[in-house]
C-alpha positions as a LaTeX table, in Angstrom:
\begin{tabular}{lrrr}
\hline
Residue & $x$ (\AA) & $y$ (\AA) & $z$ (\AA) \\
\hline
Met1 & $-0.18$ & 0.06 & 0.10 \\
Glu2 & 1.32 & 3.36 & $-0.97$ \\
His3 & 2.16 & 5.42 & 2.13 \\
Ile4 & 3.06 & 9.24 & 2.33 \\
Thr5 & 4.08 & 11.35 & 5.14 \\
Ile6 & 2.13 & 14.71 & 5.38 \\
Lys7 & 3.12 & 17.06 & 8.47 \\
Lys8 & 0.13 & 19.30 & 8.92 \\
Arg9 & $-3.87$ & 19.30 & 10.58 \\
Leu10 & $-5.82$ & 21.41 & 8.82 \\
Ser11 & $-7.84$ & 24.43 & 11.25 \\
Val12 & $-8.11$ & 28.31 & 11.56 \\
Gly13 & $-7.17$ & 30.65 & 13.10 \\
Leu14 & $-7.89$ & 34.49 & 11.83 \\
Gly15 & $-6.07$ & 36.69 & 14.49 \\
Leu16 & $-3.81$ & 38.15 & 11.96 \\
Phe17 & $-5.31$ & 36.63 & 8.78 \\
Phe18 & $-4.75$ & 39.39 & 6.46 \\
Thr19 & $-1.21$ & 40.60 & 7.72 \\
Cys20 & 0.12 & 37.39 & 7.44 \\
Leu21 & $-1.44$ & 36.86 & 3.56 \\
Val22 & 0.40 & 39.65 & 2.24 \\
Leu23 & 3.28 & 37.61 & 3.95 \\
Thr24 & 2.68 & 34.68 & 2.14 \\
Thr25 & 3.33 & 36.06 & $-0.88$ \\
Val26 & 6.83 & 36.74 & 0.13 \\
Val27 & 7.35 & 33.28 & 1.67 \\
Gly28 & 5.73 & 30.99 & $-1.31$ \\
Leu29 & 4.33 & 28.26 & $-0.55$ \\
Phe30 & 5.60 & 24.98 & 1.54 \\
Gly31 & 4.26 & 21.75 & 0.86 \\
Gly32 & 2.14 & 19.57 & 3.97 \\
Leu33 & $-0.81$ & 18.89 & 5.25 \\
Met34 & $-2.83$ & 21.62 & 7.34 \\
Ile35 & $-2.63$ & 22.40 & 11.36 \\
Ser36 & $-2.22$ & 25.36 & 13.70 \\
Asn37 & 1.14 & 27.23 & 12.71 \\
Tyr38 & 1.55 & 30.45 & 12.00 \\
Thr39 & 2.23 & 28.69 & 8.69 \\
His40 & 1.23 & 30.45 & 5.58 \\
Asp41 & 0.31 & 27.16 & 3.24 \\
Asn42 & $-1.31$ & 28.43 & 0.41 \\
Tyr43 & $-1.89$ & 32.00 & 1.49 \\
Val44 & $-4.02$ & 30.77 & 4.38 \\
Leu45 & $-2.71$ & 31.38 & 8.31 \\
Tyr46 & $-3.15$ & 28.66 & 10.50 \\
Ala47 & $-4.35$ & 28.77 & 14.21 \\
Gln48 & $-0.92$ & 27.77 & 16.12 \\
Arg49 & $-1.23$ & 25.07 & 18.51 \\
Glu50 & 2.06 & 25.30 & 20.83 \\
Thr51 & 2.95 & 20.53 & 21.28 \\
Pro52 & 5.61 & 19.66 & 23.78 \\
Ala53 & 7.95 & 16.76 & 22.81 \\
Val54 & 6.19 & 14.53 & 24.83 \\
Ala55 & 6.08 & 10.72 & 24.69 \\
Glu56 & 2.55 & 10.84 & 25.14 \\
Ala57 & $-0.35$ & 12.42 & 27.55 \\
Val58 & 0.93 & 12.66 & 31.66 \\
Pro59 & $-1.86$ & 12.80 & 34.25 \\
Glu60 & $-1.35$ & 15.66 & 36.53 \\
Thr61 & $-1.66$ & 12.94 & 39.39 \\
Ala62 & 0.27 & 9.52 & 39.79 \\
Gly63 & $-1.01$ & 6.21 & 40.28 \\
Glu64 & $-2.89$ & 2.87 & 39.40 \\
Thr65 & $-5.10$ & 3.94 & 36.60 \\
Ala66 & $-8.95$ & 3.59 & 37.39 \\
Ala67 & $-11.19$ & 1.44 & 36.04 \\
Ala68 & $-13.50$ & 2.35 & 33.65 \\
Pro69 & $-16.99$ & 2.50 & 34.13 \\
Glu70 & $-18.93$ & $-0.34$ & 33.16 \\
Ala71 & $-20.51$ & $-0.26$ & 29.82 \\
Glu72 & $-23.89$ & 0.22 & 31.50 \\
Glu73 & $-23.37$ & 4.08 & 32.66 \\
Lys74 & $-23.57$ & 5.25 & 29.05 \\
Ser75 & $-26.96$ & 7.21 & 28.55 \\
Gln76 & $-29.54$ & 6.66 & 25.97 \\
Ser77 & $-28.04$ & 9.39 & 24.43 \\
Val78 & $-24.56$ & 7.82 & 23.63 \\
Glu79 & $-26.48$ & 4.84 & 22.43 \\
Ala80 & $-28.57$ & 7.12 & 20.12 \\
Ala81 & $-25.18$ & 8.93 & 18.51 \\
Ile82 & $-23.53$ & 5.26 & 17.98 \\
Ser83 & $-26.74$ & 3.44 & 16.30 \\
Ala84 & $-28.36$ & 6.47 & 13.74 \\
Gly85 & $-29.17$ & 10.10 & 13.59 \\
Thr86 & $-31.98$ & 11.68 & 11.83 \\
Val87 & $-32.62$ & 12.01 & 8.07 \\
Gly88 & $-34.77$ & 15.40 & 8.00 \\
Thr89 & $-37.83$ & 15.41 & 6.60 \\
Phe90 & $-36.89$ & 12.70 & 3.69 \\
Ser91 & $-36.89$ & 9.27 & 3.71 \\
Glu92 & $-33.86$ & 6.40 & 3.61 \\
Gly93 & $-34.28$ & 4.73 & 0.93 \\
Gly94 & $-32.43$ & 5.77 & $-2.28$ \\
Gln95 & $-29.79$ & 8.15 & $-3.17$ \\
Tyr96 & $-31.08$ & 12.48 & $-2.84$ \\
Thr97 & $-29.96$ & 15.23 & $-5.29$ \\
Lys98 & $-26.56$ & 16.94 & $-3.77$ \\
Ala99 & $-29.71$ & 19.90 & $-2.77$ \\
Gln100 & $-31.40$ & 17.65 & $-0.85$ \\
Val101 & $-28.61$ & 16.22 & 0.45 \\
Val102 & $-27.31$ & 19.25 & 2.30 \\
Glu103 & $-30.88$ & 20.32 & 3.06 \\
Met104 & $-30.55$ & 17.14 & 5.58 \\
Cys105 & $-27.64$ & 17.11 & 6.75 \\
Ala106 & $-26.36$ & 21.11 & 7.27 \\
Pro107 & $-28.68$ & 21.28 & 10.48 \\
Ser108 & $-25.87$ & 19.21 & 12.15 \\
Val109 & $-22.73$ & 20.87 & 11.62 \\
Val110 & $-21.73$ & 23.54 & 13.48 \\
Gly111 & $-18.78$ & 26.04 & 13.39 \\
Ile112 & $-17.02$ & 26.35 & 16.41 \\
Asp113 & $-14.47$ & 29.03 & 17.75 \\
Ile114 & $-11.70$ & 28.98 & 20.49 \\
Ser115 & $-9.06$ & 30.90 & 22.22 \\
Tyr116 & $-6.25$ & 29.86 & 23.27 \\
Thr117 & $-2.99$ & 30.98 & 24.99 \\
Ala118 & 0.04 & 31.37 & 22.43 \\
Thr119 & 3.49 & 32.10 & 23.10 \\
Met120 & 5.12 & 34.65 & 21.36 \\
Asn121 & 8.67 & 33.35 & 19.30 \\
Asn122 & 9.26 & 36.50 & 17.30 \\
Phe123 & 12.27 & 38.50 & 16.58 \\
Trp124 & 10.16 & 41.91 & 16.54 \\
Tyr125 & 7.96 & 41.03 & 19.35 \\
Gly126 & 9.51 & 39.04 & 21.63 \\
Tyr127 & 10.01 & 35.07 & 22.91 \\
Gly128 & 8.09 & 33.77 & 25.71 \\
Gln129 & 5.58 & 36.21 & 25.55 \\
Ser130 & 1.94 & 34.81 & 26.43 \\
Tyr131 & $-0.69$ & 36.05 & 24.44 \\
Glu132 & $-4.29$ & 35.32 & 23.32 \\
Ala133 & $-4.80$ & 33.77 & 20.44 \\
Thr134 & $-8.35$ & 32.44 & 18.64 \\
Gly135 & $-9.18$ & 30.00 & 15.88 \\
Ser136 & $-11.60$ & 27.96 & 14.36 \\
Gly137 & $-13.62$ & 24.97 & 13.50 \\
Ser138 & $-16.73$ & 22.54 & 12.34 \\
Gly139 & $-18.36$ & 19.64 & 15.04 \\
Val140 & $-21.00$ & 17.42 & 13.69 \\
Ile141 & $-23.92$ & 17.33 & 15.83 \\
Leu142 & $-24.15$ & 13.40 & 17.76 \\
Thr143 & $-27.28$ & 13.76 & 19.95 \\
Ala144 & $-30.05$ & 15.26 & 20.57 \\
Asp145 & $-29.12$ & 16.68 & 23.86 \\
Gly146 & $-26.08$ & 18.36 & 22.73 \\
Tyr147 & $-22.88$ & 16.25 & 21.77 \\
Ile148 & $-20.88$ & 17.11 & 19.22 \\
Ala149 & $-18.07$ & 15.71 & 17.45 \\
Thr150 & $-14.92$ & 17.41 & 16.57 \\
Cys151 & $-10.99$ & 16.65 & 15.69 \\
Ala152 & $-8.88$ & 17.01 & 18.51 \\
His153 & $-6.68$ & 19.45 & 16.82 \\
Val154 & $-9.41$ & 22.07 & 16.27 \\
Val155 & $-9.87$ & 22.13 & 21.15 \\
Asp156 & $-6.43$ & 21.16 & 21.77 \\
Lys157 & $-5.33$ & 23.91 & 24.68 \\
Ala158 & $-8.75$ & 25.48 & 24.55 \\
Asn159 & $-9.40$ & 28.20 & 26.81 \\
Thr160 & $-12.24$ & 28.72 & 25.76 \\
Val161 & $-15.27$ & 26.79 & 23.37 \\
Lys162 & $-17.61$ & 28.72 & 21.37 \\
Val163 & $-20.85$ & 26.77 & 18.97 \\
Thr164 & $-22.70$ & 27.88 & 16.74 \\
Leu165 & $-25.57$ & 26.18 & 15.24 \\
Asn166 & $-26.99$ & 26.33 & 11.53 \\
Asp167 & $-29.71$ & 28.86 & 12.75 \\
Asp168 & $-27.10$ & 30.44 & 13.87 \\
Thr169 & $-28.01$ & 30.35 & 17.54 \\
Glu170 & $-23.91$ & 30.43 & 20.06 \\
Tyr171 & $-23.86$ & 28.10 & 23.06 \\
Glu172 & $-20.50$ & 28.15 & 24.67 \\
Ala173 & $-19.39$ & 24.49 & 24.68 \\
Lys174 & $-16.59$ & 22.30 & 26.88 \\
Val175 & $-14.86$ & 19.59 & 25.96 \\
Val176 & $-15.99$ & 16.28 & 27.18 \\
Gly177 & $-12.59$ & 14.17 & 25.77 \\
Thr178 & $-10.16$ & 14.27 & 23.25 \\
Asp179 & $-8.19$ & 11.29 & 22.13 \\
Ser180 & $-5.11$ & 12.74 & 19.88 \\
Arg181 & $-3.84$ & 9.13 & 18.62 \\
Asn182 & $-7.24$ & 9.38 & 16.22 \\
Asp183 & $-7.42$ & 13.07 & 16.16 \\
Leu184 & $-11.01$ & 13.41 & 18.10 \\
Ala185 & $-12.95$ & 15.37 & 20.47 \\
Ile186 & $-16.58$ & 15.39 & 22.05 \\
Ile187 & $-17.54$ & 18.75 & 23.37 \\
Lys188 & $-21.24$ & 19.13 & 24.51 \\
Ile189 & $-23.13$ & 22.36 & 24.65 \\
Glu190 & $-26.59$ & 22.86 & 26.92 \\
Ala191 & $-28.96$ & 22.35 & 24.37 \\
Thr192 & $-32.13$ & 20.23 & 23.35 \\
Gly193 & $-33.50$ & 19.33 & 20.39 \\
Leu194 & $-30.48$ & 19.30 & 18.13 \\
Ile195 & $-30.59$ & 17.72 & 14.87 \\
Pro196 & $-28.09$ & 14.70 & 14.96 \\
Ala197 & $-26.23$ & 13.59 & 12.40 \\
Ala198 & $-27.37$ & 9.83 & 10.72 \\
Ile199 & $-23.94$ & 7.64 & 11.05 \\
Gly200 & $-23.34$ & 5.55 & 7.90 \\
Asp201 & $-21.22$ & 3.20 & 6.72 \\
Ala202 & $-17.64$ & 3.93 & 5.44 \\
Ser203 & $-17.03$ & 0.01 & 4.87 \\
Thr204 & $-19.99$ & 0.41 & 1.59 \\
Leu205 & $-18.15$ & 3.30 & $-0.07$ \\
Thr206 & $-15.82$ & 2.79 & $-3.82$ \\
Val207 & $-14.33$ & 4.80 & $-4.80$ \\
Gly208 & $-15.92$ & 7.54 & $-7.48$ \\
Ser209 & $-18.90$ & 7.26 & $-4.36$ \\
Asp210 & $-20.32$ & 11.08 & $-4.42$ \\
Val211 & $-19.95$ & 12.98 & $-1.18$ \\
Ile212 & $-20.41$ & 16.13 & 0.09 \\
Ala213 & $-18.46$ & 17.98 & 2.97 \\
Ile214 & $-20.33$ & 20.39 & 5.08 \\
Gly215 & $-18.08$ & 22.91 & 7.35 \\
Asn216 & $-16.83$ & 26.27 & 8.40 \\
Pro217 & $-13.65$ & 27.01 & 5.76 \\
Leu218 & $-11.76$ & 30.44 & 6.95 \\
Gly219 & $-13.99$ & 30.13 & 10.16 \\
Glu220 & $-16.22$ & 32.90 & 8.83 \\
Leu221 & $-18.38$ & 30.41 & 6.35 \\
Arg222 & $-19.69$ & 28.44 & 8.11 \\
Gly223 & $-22.64$ & 25.68 & 6.46 \\
Thr224 & $-20.23$ & 26.14 & 3.09 \\
Ala225 & $-21.04$ & 22.83 & 1.34 \\
Thr226 & $-18.80$ & 21.09 & $-1.02$ \\
Ala227 & $-19.41$ & 18.15 & $-3.63$ \\
Gly228 & $-16.80$ & 14.98 & $-4.57$ \\
Ile229 & $-15.65$ & 12.15 & $-5.05$ \\
Ile230 & $-14.45$ & 9.39 & $-2.90$ \\
Ser231 & $-10.54$ & 9.38 & $-4.71$ \\
Ala232 & $-9.66$ & 6.45 & $-1.90$ \\
Thr233 & $-11.37$ & 4.44 & 0.69 \\
Asn234 & $-8.59$ & 3.66 & 2.71 \\
Arg235 & $-5.41$ & 5.89 & 2.30 \\
Thr236 & $-2.53$ & 4.99 & 4.83 \\
Ile237 & $-0.91$ & 8.62 & 5.55 \\
Glu238 & 1.43 & 10.15 & 8.30 \\
Val239 & 0.13 & 12.71 & 9.59 \\
Glu240 & 2.50 & 14.71 & 12.43 \\
Gly241 & 4.25 & 11.65 & 13.34 \\
Thr242 & 0.98 & 9.56 & 13.86 \\
Thr243 & 0.17 & 7.11 & 11.43 \\
Met244 & $-4.20$ & 7.03 & 9.92 \\
Thr245 & $-6.00$ & 5.29 & 7.29 \\
Leu246 & $-8.27$ & 7.67 & 5.96 \\
Ile247 & $-11.35$ & 8.54 & 3.58 \\
Gln248 & $-9.68$ & 10.77 & 0.81 \\
Thr249 & $-12.02$ & 12.64 & $-1.54$ \\
Asp250 & $-11.28$ & 15.50 & $-3.93$ \\
Ala251 & $-14.24$ & 17.26 & $-2.54$ \\
Ala252 & $-12.88$ & 21.26 & $-1.74$ \\
Ile253 & $-11.83$ & 21.48 & 1.80 \\
Ser254 & $-10.10$ & 24.50 & 3.47 \\
Pro255 & $-9.02$ & 25.68 & 6.85 \\
Gly256 & $-11.48$ & 25.75 & 8.71 \\
Asn257 & $-13.29$ & 22.44 & 7.80 \\
Ser258 & $-11.37$ & 20.39 & 10.21 \\
Gly259 & $-14.43$ & 18.07 & 12.49 \\
Gly260 & $-16.84$ & 18.81 & 9.81 \\
Gly261 & $-18.89$ & 16.13 & 7.96 \\
Leu262 & $-18.45$ & 13.60 & 5.07 \\
Phe263 & $-21.79$ & 13.07 & 4.04 \\
Asp264 & $-22.75$ & 10.17 & 1.25 \\
Ala265 & $-25.03$ & 10.90 & $-1.47$ \\
Asn266 & $-27.93$ & 9.27 & 1.45 \\
Gly267 & $-27.13$ & 11.83 & 3.50 \\
Lys268 & $-24.91$ & 9.57 & 6.18 \\
Leu269 & $-22.16$ & 10.81 & 7.92 \\
Ile270 & $-19.64$ & 8.70 & 6.96 \\
Gly271 & $-16.02$ & 10.85 & 7.81 \\
Ile272 & $-14.98$ & 13.41 & 10.30 \\
Val273 & $-12.58$ & 15.83 & 7.84 \\
Asn274 & $-9.76$ & 16.28 & 9.70 \\
Ala275 & $-6.69$ & 17.20 & 6.82 \\
Lys276 & $-5.68$ & 17.73 & 3.00 \\
Val277 & $-2.68$ & 18.31 & 1.52 \\
Ser278 & $-1.40$ & 22.19 & 0.58 \\
Asp279 & 1.27 & 21.79 & $-1.90$ \\
Ser280 & 1.37 & 23.90 & $-5.43$ \\
Ser281 & 1.71 & 20.81 & $-7.23$ \\
Ala282 & $-0.94$ & 18.84 & $-5.40$ \\
Glu283 & $-5.25$ & 19.70 & $-5.87$ \\
Gly284 & $-8.04$ & 18.36 & $-4.41$ \\
Leu285 & $-6.04$ & 15.83 & $-1.85$ \\
Gly286 & $-8.89$ & 15.85 & 1.37 \\
Phe287 & $-9.22$ & 13.54 & 3.71 \\
Ala288 & $-11.79$ & 12.30 & 5.97 \\
Ile289 & $-11.24$ & 9.83 & 9.25 \\
Pro290 & $-13.95$ & 6.91 & 8.86 \\
Val291 & $-16.83$ & 7.50 & 11.65 \\
Asp292 & $-17.70$ & 3.49 & 11.39 \\
Ser293 & $-13.82$ & 2.90 & 11.94 \\
Val294 & $-13.68$ & 4.63 & 15.03 \\
Val295 & $-17.64$ & 4.33 & 16.54 \\
Asp296 & $-15.39$ & 2.69 & 19.78 \\
Glu297 & $-12.98$ & 5.29 & 20.75 \\
Ile298 & $-16.45$ & 7.60 & 19.85 \\
Ser299 & $-18.29$ & 5.69 & 22.67 \\
Asp300 & $-15.82$ & 6.22 & 24.90 \\
Leu301 & $-15.33$ & 9.57 & 25.15 \\
Leu302 & $-18.61$ & 10.30 & 25.16 \\
Ser303 & $-19.17$ & 8.02 & 28.15 \\
Phe304 & $-15.87$ & 8.13 & 30.16 \\
Gly305 & $-13.92$ & 11.67 & 28.43 \\
Tyr306 & $-11.25$ & 9.26 & 27.37 \\
Val307 & $-10.48$ & 6.11 & 25.07 \\
Thr308 & $-10.44$ & 3.15 & 27.23 \\
Gly309 & $-8.00$ & 0.19 & 26.74 \\
Arg310 & $-5.17$ & 2.28 & 26.21 \\
Pro311 & $-1.43$ & 1.25 & 26.90 \\
Tyr312 & 0.36 & 3.89 & 29.38 \\
Leu313 & 4.26 & 4.13 & 30.10 \\
Gly314 & 3.95 & 7.10 & 32.46 \\
Val315 & 6.74 & 9.50 & 31.54 \\
Ala316 & 7.55 & 12.71 & 29.74 \\
Thr317 & 10.54 & 12.68 & 26.82 \\
Gln318 & 12.46 & 15.06 & 25.21 \\
Asp319 & 13.80 & 14.72 & 21.38 \\
Val320 & 18.11 & 14.45 & 21.73 \\
Ser321 & 21.43 & 13.87 & 19.57 \\
Leu322 & 23.87 & 11.93 & 21.26 \\
Arg323 & 27.16 & 13.73 & 21.60 \\
Thr324 & 30.71 & 12.42 & 22.03 \\
Arg325 & 33.86 & 13.68 & 23.42 \\
Ser326 & 36.70 & 14.05 & 21.65 \\
Gly327 & 39.13 & 16.13 & 23.82 \\
Met328 & 38.05 & 19.94 & 24.44 \\
Trp329 & 34.90 & 18.83 & 21.82 \\
Tyr330 & 32.11 & 17.53 & 21.33 \\
Tyr331 & 30.58 & 16.20 & 18.54 \\
Ser332 & 27.42 & 14.79 & 17.40 \\
Asp333 & 27.53 & 11.18 & 16.60 \\
Gly334 & 24.45 & 11.16 & 14.79 \\
Thr335 & 22.05 & 8.96 & 17.38 \\
Arg336 & 18.80 & 10.76 & 17.65 \\
Cys337 & 16.76 & 9.26 & 20.90 \\
Val338 & 14.50 & 10.41 & 23.53 \\
Met339 & 15.24 & 11.83 & 27.27 \\
Val340 & 12.87 & 11.74 & 29.89 \\
Glu341 & 12.31 & 14.62 & 32.05 \\
Arg342 & 9.52 & 12.79 & 33.87 \\
Val343 & 8.64 & 9.94 & 35.13 \\
Val344 & 5.05 & 9.27 & 36.87 \\
Glu345 & 5.01 & 8.32 & 40.28 \\
Gly346 & 3.40 & 5.44 & 40.34 \\
Ser347 & 3.10 & 4.94 & 36.58 \\
Ala348 & 4.60 & 1.93 & 34.67 \\
Ala349 & 8.03 & 3.04 & 34.28 \\
Asp350 & 8.19 & 4.22 & 37.40 \\
Lys351 & 7.88 & 0.48 & 38.48 \\
Ala352 & 9.86 & $-0.74$ & 36.18 \\
Gly353 & 12.94 & 1.94 & 37.54 \\
Ile354 & 13.19 & 4.09 & 34.65 \\
Gln355 & 14.30 & 7.74 & 35.86 \\
Asp356 & 14.69 & 11.47 & 34.54 \\
Gly357 & 17.37 & 11.67 & 32.47 \\
Asp358 & 17.51 & 8.13 & 31.40 \\
Leu359 & 17.89 & 8.11 & 27.30 \\
Ile360 & 15.11 & 5.49 & 25.79 \\
Leu361 & 16.84 & 4.03 & 22.84 \\
Gln362 & 14.79 & 0.86 & 21.66 \\
Leu363 & 11.27 & $-0.74$ & 22.72 \\
Asn364 & 11.56 & $-4.42$ & 22.10 \\
Asp365 & 13.02 & $-4.13$ & 18.60 \\
Thr366 & 12.01 & $-0.87$ & 17.26 \\
Lys367 & 14.57 & 2.24 & 17.44 \\
Ile368 & 13.65 & 4.69 & 19.26 \\
Thr369 & 14.49 & 8.35 & 17.69 \\
Ser370 & 11.65 & 10.65 & 18.79 \\
Gly371 & 8.68 & 10.93 & 20.97 \\
Glu372 & 6.22 & 9.88 & 17.88 \\
Asp373 & 8.49 & 6.63 & 17.60 \\
Leu374 & 8.15 & 5.90 & 21.43 \\
Ser375 & 4.30 & 6.82 & 20.99 \\
Asn376 & 3.49 & 4.73 & 18.00 \\
Ala377 & 5.61 & 1.89 & 19.95 \\
Ile378 & 4.17 & 1.85 & 22.27 \\
Ala379 & 0.18 & 2.12 & 20.56 \\
Ala380 & 1.27 & $-1.63$ & 19.09 \\
Phe381 & 0.59 & $-3.30$ & 22.45 \\
Lys382 & $-2.04$ & $-3.33$ & 24.91 \\
Pro383 & $-2.64$ & $-2.73$ & 28.74 \\
Gly384 & $-0.63$ & $-5.47$ & 30.50 \\
Asp385 & 1.34 & $-6.61$ & 28.15 \\
Thr386 & 5.24 & $-6.42$ & 28.59 \\
Ala387 & 8.31 & $-5.25$ & 26.76 \\
Thr388 & 11.43 & $-4.60$ & 26.70 \\
Leu389 & 12.73 & $-0.98$ & 27.25 \\
Thr390 & 16.80 & $-0.39$ & 26.06 \\
Ile391 & 18.28 & 2.32 & 27.87 \\
Gln392 & 21.15 & 4.37 & 28.93 \\
Arg393 & 21.59 & 5.90 & 32.02 \\
Gly394 & 25.52 & 7.53 & 32.82 \\
Gly395 & 26.76 & 6.93 & 29.33 \\
Glu396 & 26.11 & 2.62 & 30.27 \\
Glu397 & 23.59 & 0.93 & 28.30 \\
Ser398 & 20.95 & $-1.61$ & 29.80 \\
Thr399 & 17.40 & $-2.86$ & 29.05 \\
Val400 & 14.50 & $-2.70$ & 31.52 \\
Ser401 & 11.67 & $-5.05$ & 31.93 \\
Val402 & 8.47 & $-3.18$ & 31.97 \\
Thr403 & 4.68 & $-3.90$ & 31.91 \\
Phe404 & 1.85 & $-1.33$ & 30.58 \\
Gly405 & $-0.63$ & 0.38 & 32.73 \\
Glu406 & $-3.83$ & 1.68 & 31.21 \\
Tyr407 & $-4.13$ & 5.31 & 31.02 \\
Ala408 & $-6.91$ & 7.92 & 32.35 \\
Pro409 & $-6.87$ & 11.07 & 32.67 \\
Ser410 & $-6.71$ & 12.38 & 36.13 \\
Lys411 & $-10.04$ & 13.51 & 37.72 \\
Asp412 & $-9.00$ & 15.80 & 40.01 \\
\hline
\end{tabular}
């Protein structure tokens, strides 16, 4: 299977749009997949998301991971979201015109505006100064009582989240849970009588099937619908260091579409838009998360606020390159790995004897050259699995056995 690497996902920040629009004519174009980065790809500004170099999320408190609540605790609204939504005033048999699909589905798509704290790193304005920035994206209503799906990178580190419905009604929203591995998030507004999207089955799609994307491009054009076809059903790409299998479409996708819906010709939600290639030599390369492939993750986020059954090591790391000394001088020997900056007390890493300052070189037979490598390697295991870490401490290389715990966010 063809494998391509794409570096950025798409959401949009609008605070400095017009100023940076002018700058892009000087800077030019830089290929990649759009995610938050004051980077000017194809003359569009993306909202920055400051992402530390960590191997995995680290809870604020330590200790054994709490067991997930029983499935019986899921609310009826959660089950409704996973089963099916509504198809408006139309019957569910047969295909519809594009206008009918948009009429059915547009009320289930929302605009999302966030504020977050960013850090200024600019020669002219200073380094390390914090300021309030804004960003925008899209979301899809899952339940009549206000649960909404979007992309994790849309609401990551958000201080405030505002949702605008198709009828222009505005609500403050709270983040229920996020899953960075699948780039999913669930947010909640206090509302009733909403129109949830009808959940479809992306596995039934074929290349050439008609689809419609609905979202909030540029954070200003809420309710925008664009039409296209399925270009590939299972495209494996690398997004920000994470390998994902996505639906590829040629429907026009722009910054701000992240978290919006990709609907089939029957008005069923088959994907959550999350990325596109931005390159002067490429056109019509958009991507969406297949909804049917992440039903369990969506259900967990709705019920528990996180995805259950994820392996957990319990370290924060920094990417480093090793150096060797020759006389008075140090030289890089070309070895890249990760350095442990913090070990969570009571975690799997702590129990295995891993210490701050240790260098992680390998996990079983997989060489670790970055925090992304470590996260991807850990993802292949289940809680309770045992693996061997090759580490370096004080210049001496050794191995340690680690038994992975289960990740759950702190409830404090």
